[in-house]
C-alpha positions as a Markdown table, in Angstrom:
| # | Residue | x | y | z |
|---|---|---|---|---|
| 1 | Thr | -17.3 | 19.0 | 10.4 |
| 2 | Thr | -16.5 | 17.8 | 13.9 |
| 3 | Thr | -18.5 | 15.7 | 16.3 |
| 4 | Ser | -17.6 | 14.0 | 19.6 |
| 5 | Tyr | -19.2 | 12.1 | 22.4 |
| 6 | Thr | -18.0 | 10.6 | 25.7 |
| 7 | Gln | -18.9 | 7.0 | 26.8 |
| 8 | Asp | -17.7 | 5.4 | 30.0 |
| 9 | Gly | -15.0 | 8.0 | 30.4 |
| 10 | Thr | -13.6 | 7.8 | 26.9 |
| 11 | Thr | -14.1 | 10.7 | 24.4 |
| 12 | Phe | -14.4 | 9.7 | 20.8 |
| 13 | Lys | -14.0 | 12.4 | 18.1 |
| 14 | Arg | -14.7 | 12.5 | 14.4 |
| 15 | Glu | -13.5 | 15.2 | 12.0 |
| 16 | Thr | -14.4 | 15.1 | 8.3 |
| 17 | Phe | -13.6 | 17.4 | 5.4 |
| 18 | Ser | -13.2 | 17.2 | 1.6 |
| 19 | Ser | -9.8 | 18.5 | 0.6 |
| 20 | Tyr | -9.4 | 20.2 | -2.7 |
| 21 | Pro | -5.6 | 20.3 | -2.6 |
| 22 | Asp | -5.2 | 16.6 | -1.9 |
| 23 | Asp | -8.4 | 15.5 | -3.8 |
| 24 | Val | -9.6 | 13.2 | -1.0 |
| 25 | Thr | -12.3 | 13.2 | 1.6 |
| 26 | Val | -10.6 | 12.8 | 5.1 |
| 27 | Thr | -12.3 | 11.4 | 8.2 |
| 28 | His | -10.1 | 11.4 | 11.3 |
| 29 | Leu | -11.2 | 9.3 | 14.3 |
| 30 | Thr | -9.6 | 9.6 | 17.7 |
| 31 | Gln | -10.2 | 8.5 | 21.2 |
| 32 | Lys | -9.0 | 9.8 | 24.6 |
| 33 | Gly | -9.4 | 7.4 | 27.5 |
| 34 | Asp | -9.3 | 3.7 | 28.2 |
| 35 | Lys | -11.5 | 2.4 | 25.4 |
| 36 | Lys | -10.1 | 2.0 | 21.9 |
| 37 | Leu | -11.5 | 2.5 | 18.4 |
| 38 | Asp | -13.1 | -0.8 | 17.1 |
| 39 | Phe | -15.1 | -0.6 | 13.9 |
| 40 | Thr | -15.7 | -2.1 | 10.4 |
| 41 | Val | -15.7 | -0.1 | 7.2 |
| 42 | Trp | -16.9 | -1.1 | 3.8 |
| 43 | Asn | -17.6 | 0.4 | 0.4 |
| 44 | Ser | -20.5 | -0.8 | -1.7 |
| 45 | Leu | -22.8 | 0.1 | -4.6 |
| 46 | Thr | -25.8 | 2.1 | -3.4 |
| 47 | Glu | -29.3 | 1.0 | -3.5 |
| 48 | Asp | -31.4 | 3.8 | -5.0 |
| 49 | Leu | -34.1 | 5.7 | -3.1 |
| 50 | Leu | -37.4 | 5.3 | -4.8 |
| 51 | Ala | -40.2 | 7.8 | -4.9 |
| 52 | Asn | -42.1 | 5.9 | -2.1 |
| 53 | Gly | -39.2 | 6.4 | 0.3 |
| 54 | Asn | -37.9 | 2.8 | 0.1 |
| 55 | Tyr | -34.5 | 1.7 | -1.0 |
| 56 | Ser | -34.3 | -0.9 | -3.8 |
| 57 | Ala | -31.5 | -3.1 | -5.1 |
| 58 | Glu | -33.9 | -4.4 | -7.8 |
| 59 | Tyr | -34.3 | -0.9 | -9.3 |
| 60 | Ser | -30.6 | -0.1 | -8.8 |
| 61 | Asn | -29.5 | -2.5 | -11.5 |
| 62 | Tyr | -28.4 | 0.2 | -14.0 |
| 63 | Lys | -24.9 | -0.1 | -12.6 |
| 64 | Ser | -22.5 | -3.0 | -11.9 |
| 65 | Gly | -19.4 | -3.1 | -9.9 |
| 66 | His | -17.2 | -5.2 | -7.6 |
| 67 | Val | -15.2 | -4.6 | -4.4 |
| 68 | Thr | -11.7 | -5.8 | -3.6 |
| 69 | Thr | -9.9 | -5.3 | -0.3 |
| 70 | Asp | -6.3 | -5.3 | 0.8 |
| 71 | Pro | -4.7 | -4.3 | 4.2 |
| 72 | Asn | -4.4 | -0.6 | 3.0 |
| 73 | Gly | -8.0 | -0.1 | 1.8 |
| 74 | Ile | -11.1 | -1.0 | -0.2 |
| 75 | Leu | -11.4 | -0.5 | -4.0 |
| 76 | Leu | -14.9 | -0.2 | -5.6 |
| 77 | Lys | -14.9 | -0.3 | -9.4 |
| 78 | Gly | -17.9 | -0.3 | -11.7 |
| 79 | Thr | -19.8 | 0.8 | -14.8 |
| 80 | Val | -23.1 | 2.5 | -15.5 |
| 81 | Lys | -24.6 | -0.1 | -17.9 |
| 82 | Asp | -26.5 | 2.1 | -20.4 |
| 83 | Asn | -23.7 | 4.6 | -21.1 |
| 84 | Asp | -20.5 | 2.8 | -20.2 |
| 85 | Leu | -19.5 | 5.5 | -17.7 |
| 86 | Arg | -16.8 | 3.9 | -15.5 |
| 87 | Phe | -16.2 | 4.8 | -11.9 |
| 88 | Ala | -13.9 | 3.9 | -9.1 |
| 89 | Ser | -13.3 | 4.8 | -5.5 |
| 90 | Tyr | -10.7 | 3.8 | -3.0 |
| 91 | Leu | -11.1 | 4.0 | 0.8 |
| 92 | Gly | -7.7 | 3.9 | 2.4 |
| 93 | Ile | -6.9 | 3.7 | 6.1 |
| 94 | Lys | -4.1 | 4.9 | 8.2 |
| 95 | Thr | -4.2 | 3.7 | 11.8 |
| 96 | Asp | -2.2 | 2.5 | 14.8 |
| 97 | Gly | -4.7 | -0.3 | 15.3 |
| 98 | Lys | -4.9 | -3.8 | 13.9 |
| 99 | Val | -6.5 | -4.1 | 10.4 |
| 100 | Thr | -8.2 | -7.3 | 9.5 |
| 101 | Val | -9.1 | -7.9 | 5.9 |
| 102 | His | -12.4 | -9.4 | 4.9 |
| 103 | Glu | -13.8 | -10.1 | 1.5 |
| 104 | Asp | -15.7 | -6.8 | 1.3 |
| 105 | Ser | -14.7 | -4.8 | 4.4 |
| 106 | Leu | -11.9 | -4.0 | 6.8 |
| 107 | Thr | -12.1 | -4.3 | 10.6 |
| 108 | Ile | -10.0 | -2.0 | 12.8 |
| 109 | Thr | -9.4 | -2.9 | 16.4 |
| 110 | Gly | -7.4 | -1.5 | 19.3 |
| 111 | Ala | -6.8 | 1.9 | 17.6 |
| 112 | Ser | -6.2 | 5.2 | 19.3 |
| 113 | Tyr | -6.7 | 6.9 | 15.9 |
| 114 | Ala | -7.7 | 6.0 | 12.4 |
| 115 | Thr | -7.7 | 8.3 | 9.3 |
| 116 | Leu | -10.0 | 7.3 | 6.5 |
| 117 | Leu | -9.0 | 8.7 | 3.0 |
| 118 | Leu | -11.5 | 8.4 | 0.2 |
| 119 | Ser | -10.9 | 9.2 | -3.5 |
| 120 | Ala | -13.5 | 8.8 | -6.2 |
| 121 | Lys | -13.3 | 9.4 | -10.0 |
| 122 | Thr | -15.2 | 8.6 | -13.2 |
| 123 | Asn | -14.0 | 8.6 | -16.8 |
| 124 | Phe | -16.4 | 11.5 | -17.7 |
| 125 | Ala | -15.0 | 14.3 | -19.7 |
| 126 | Gln | -16.7 | 17.6 | -20.8 |
| 127 | Asn | -15.8 | 16.9 | -24.4 |
| 128 | Pro | -18.4 | 15.8 | -27.1 |
| 129 | Lys | -15.5 | 15.0 | -29.5 |
| 130 | Thr | -14.6 | 12.1 | -27.2 |
| 131 | Asn | -18.2 | 11.0 | -26.5 |
| 132 | Tyr | -17.8 | 12.7 | -23.1 |
| 133 | Arg | -15.2 | 10.1 | -21.9 |
| 134 | Thr | -11.5 | 10.2 | -21.2 |
| 135 | Asp | -9.0 | 7.4 | -21.2 |
| 136 | Ile | -8.0 | 7.2 | -17.5 |
| 137 | Asp | -6.8 | 4.4 | -15.4 |
| 138 | Leu | -9.3 | 4.9 | -12.6 |
| 139 | Glu | -7.9 | 2.4 | -10.2 |
| 140 | Lys | -4.4 | 3.8 | -10.5 |
| 141 | Thr | -5.7 | 7.3 | -10.1 |
| 142 | Val | -7.8 | 6.8 | -7.0 |
| 143 | Lys | -5.2 | 4.6 | -5.3 |
| 144 | Gly | -2.5 | 7.1 | -6.2 |
| 145 | Leu | -4.4 | 10.0 | -4.6 |
| 146 | Val | -5.0 | 8.0 | -1.4 |
| 147 | Glu | -1.4 | 6.8 | -1.2 |
| 148 | Ala | -0.2 | 10.4 | -1.6 |
| 149 | Ala | -2.5 | 11.6 | 1.2 |
| 150 | Arg | -1.5 | 8.6 | 3.3 |
| 151 | Gly | 2.1 | 9.9 | 3.2 |
| 152 | Lys | 1.0 | 13.0 | 5.0 |
| 153 | Asp | 0.0 | 13.2 | 8.7 |
| 154 | Tyr | -3.5 | 14.4 | 9.6 |
| 155 | Glu | -2.5 | 17.9 | 10.6 |
| 156 | Thr | -0.8 | 18.5 | 7.3 |
| 157 | Leu | -3.9 | 17.3 | 5.4 |
| 158 | Lys | -6.0 | 19.6 | 7.5 |
| 159 | Lys | -3.7 | 22.6 | 7.0 |
| 160 | Asn | -3.6 | 22.0 | 3.3 |
| 161 | His | -7.4 | 22.0 | 3.2 |
| 162 | Ile | -7.8 | 25.2 | 5.4 |
| 163 | Thr | -5.1 | 27.3 | 3.6 |
| 164 | Val | -6.8 | 27.1 | 0.2 |
| 165 | Pro | -8.7 | 30.3 | -0.5 |
| 166 | Tyr | -12.1 | 28.7 | -1.0 |
| 167 | Thr | -13.9 | 31.9 | -0.2 |
| 168 | His | -12.6 | 34.0 | -3.1 |
| 169 | Leu | -15.0 | 34.3 | -6.0 |
| 170 | Thr | -14.7 | 36.6 | -8.9 |
| 171 | Leu | -17.7 | 36.9 | -11.2 |
| 172 | Pro | -17.5 | 38.4 | -14.7 |
| 173 | Thr | -19.2 | 41.8 | -15.2 |
| 174 | Ile | -21.5 | 41.1 | -18.1 |
| 175 | Pro | -24.1 | 43.7 | -18.8 |
| 176 | His | -27.7 | 42.4 | -18.5 |
| 177 | Pro | -30.3 | 44.1 | -20.8 |
| 178 | Asn | -32.9 | 44.3 | -18.0 |
| 179 | Ile | -30.6 | 45.6 | -15.3 |
| 180 | Pro | -29.4 | 49.2 | -15.4 |
| 181 | Ala | -25.7 | 49.9 | -15.2 |
| 182 | Pro | -24.5 | 51.4 | -11.9 |
């Protein structure tokens, strides 16, 4: 998806896609004009939406997690309390601006572009013999995927995403007892 707007003579543009080949979600922010990109990003556990339409941290306590930051990104790791499902995500950034590290966020200032790269994984496995879990180093996996994507420029990531044949689908031809054969 792409969106853009112009403010005081500067055009700001955001392009986002989820790339199957690189296994990351990519958001590319750019500006054209005198103003620069200045923003703060963070990654946190969600508060769940209740039936009454309100969000609640109190009723979102079935999961626990913590956030760590470094100049390259934000790591969120946690566990679902009642079934020990582990999860992790890493939000990496590639920019020509200044990155300021905070306890739970990153601030980017003076940038002409910023590419946000997000990877997220769990230790779920479709295998009852392993209690539906796999032994995976989630932090290493999500950081590795983001670092591999960070090594590519935005146009390469976009080209990799577009050239995958997402539109090809082959369904098996299984006869159905209530549908006559052609």
